[in-house]
C-alpha angles and dihedrals in degrees: 000000000000092000091052090052092050093047092049091048092050091047091052091047091049094048091043091056091042094054092042089054092047092048092047092049092048092052090047091051090046092053090046093051089047090054091048091050093052090048092052090048091051 
């Protein structure tokens, strides 16, 4: 039972970090493309 809880907790932690990274990278890319677009407009 304890092992199951630990494995579930580690899985949640791993996926949480993974999705946070993905989200952060997406927002970074979005900001970068926005900057590029404003530059091309100007």
